[in-house]
C-alpha positions, 0 to 999 in steps of 0.5 A: 328910538321910540320903541313904544310907537312900534306895533308888534302884533304882526310878530305875534300873529306870525309866531302863532300861525307858525306854531300851529305846525307844533300844535299839529305835532302835539295832536299827534303826541296826544292821539295815542292816549285815547286811541291805543285802548280802542285799537287794542279792544276786541271790536277794533277795526284794526286789531293790534297787540300790545307789541303793535301798540308800543311800536305805533307809539315809538315810531313817531319818536323815531321819525323825528330823527330823519326829520331833523336831518331833512330840516338841516338840509332845506332850511337855508335852501328853501328858507324858514317859511317854506321849510316850515310849510314843507314840514306841514305836509307829512304832519297832514299825510300822517293823519290821512293814513291814520284815518284810512289805515287797514292794518298795523303796518299802515299805522307804523308808516303813518306815525313815522311820517308824522315824526318826520314832520315833527322833526322839521317843525321843531327845528324850523320854528325856533329859528323863525321866531328867533329871527322875526321877534324883537328882543323885548318879546322874543322870549314870549313868542318863543314860549309859544313853541311848547305852549302850542304843543301842549294845546295840541295834546289837550285837543286830542286828549279832550276829543278822543274819549268822546268820538269815534276813531275816524272822527278823531283823525278828521278833527286832528287833521283840521289843525294842519289845514288851518296852518296851511290856510294862515301861515303862507300869508306871513312874512319870511325872516328878514335875516334869511332874505339878507342871506340871499342878498334880497335887501328890498324884500328884507326891508319890506318884511321888516316893515310888515313885522314892525308896524308904525316904526320910524324910518330911523328905527327901521334903518338901525334894525336893518343895519344891525341885521346886516352886520350879523349876516355879513359876519356870519356869511364870512364863514360857509356855515358847514357842520364843523363850523359849529365848533370853530369859534368859542361862541359856537362851542359854548352855544353847543354846550348850552343847547345840548346841556339843556336837552340832557337836563330836560330829557334826563329829568324823565319828561318823556317817560313820565308823560308816556306813563302818566295814566299808569302812574296816576292809577297807583293812587285814589284819583277820584276821577277816571284815568282818561279824565285825569289826563285831560285835566293834567293837559289843561293845567299844563296849558295854563302853566305854558301861558304862565311861561309866556307871561314870565319869560320876558319879565323874570328872564331865562336863567331864573325860570330855568334854575327855579323850575329845574330845582322844583322839578327835582323836589317833586321827583324826589317825593315821588321816588320816596313814595315808591321806595317806601311802598315797594322796597319797605312794603309800607301800606300807602293807602290813603296817601296816593294823593302824595304821588299824584300831587308830585307827578302833576306838579312835576309836569306843570313846573316843567311846562313853566320853564325848563321844557319851553326854554330849552327849545326857545333858546335854540333860536337865540344862541347861534349865528345865522350861518350855522343855526340850521345845523345847530338846531337840527343837532340839538333836536336830534340829540333830544329825540335820541335821549327821549327814546333812550329815557323812555326805554330805560325807564321800563328796564330800570323799573323792572330791575331796580324798582321805579324809585331808582328811575325817579331817583335818576330823574331827580338827580339830573334836575339837581345837577341841571341847576348847577349847569344852568347857574354856571354855563347858561347866559341870560338872553333877556332883552338882548339882540341877537348881535349882543348875544353873539358878542357875549358868547364870543367875547365874554372872557375879553370883557372880564379881563379888559373891562370898559376898554375891552368893551370898546374893542368889542364894539369896534370888532362888531362894527367891522364885521 
């Protein structure tokens, strides 16, 4: 096959427009940083207390839980494309309610509704991108998932301090509107169309996604997709099928394990309290400007992930970023231990805390954060992918909520250094988990990944002969 002849720009375009929904979720996440201080001020048009502010921030996270469940119910009924468009509705409605809000309860509802949209987008996007992308660029396109979330956060952080409350809401509403104007023109996943026995539509969409591909290449790709779909649809795709095969069980362990490593590294807590942490030292910049700078640096790190993921591979990036994140968190924990427990004067050394926290957020954005979500679109067969990605995101949302709450509890009772010690230890444990359990998926088709997950032990025992048997099994499937 002459891969060099294939024009892959339609795949890039489809991934970018799809992940605009995630840029909308990022703007929801970033909206609280510049807005809550305005709402808590004495001249606010919607006066709120500190308790109201905490609920406004947390209702969005809680809303992702039913969003994940909704996504699992609709993804195989409506399709990847239509389901993602459905997810854009609550993301838009949320900002409309925010703009017209007249009391805190409307803001509670708005944030919860927006969270439902995030839950749907986080489930559907990895599936859609994993199914439309060639194996050579699947990692790159999958990295757009977190890159666009970071873009959305930066967008809200950069605009918020300089415009009114209502104008920020209108500005953020532009992102889902652009999504609705662009994504409907993109092709549906050929895998989904084959699941629905719509071979002609699947062939047409495959040609749209692979411009200038030869007839032989398209036929080969279509044949491989059909093998996957036929094999997957031999099972009904019920929830408990997630645990019915060795490959599915291993994929569940990998995906949930990566979410434990990511969330227990403290990402939700550190991002929620970044401004408060940065105020511990002498930043030389206003806190709001520091947050904007950090968001911009995270966006650059996300671009680095796009470049590196299909060059270095998933495992090297996951292992390296997990270890370096642990080192950064260790430095921050030691700083707090020396300052708070031993009472050492740290004046003039605040830069050490700033550097470690900023480095942590940047290094996480380079590997562990985007890859934990991107690999969800690679590890599961078609028949259980909706349930699997929904389960992983549900676990992620619950863990993020727990970590955010426990951070304050541990900090108040044991000290901030204890919380950072917990986060750092989780990263170091994650290095061993990734090295021992997580497979390398770089440059492998979805069929090859499934074969490795299901037949790894056979390959080890049987060598070349076993490999030949695997090919026969997959051909029959």
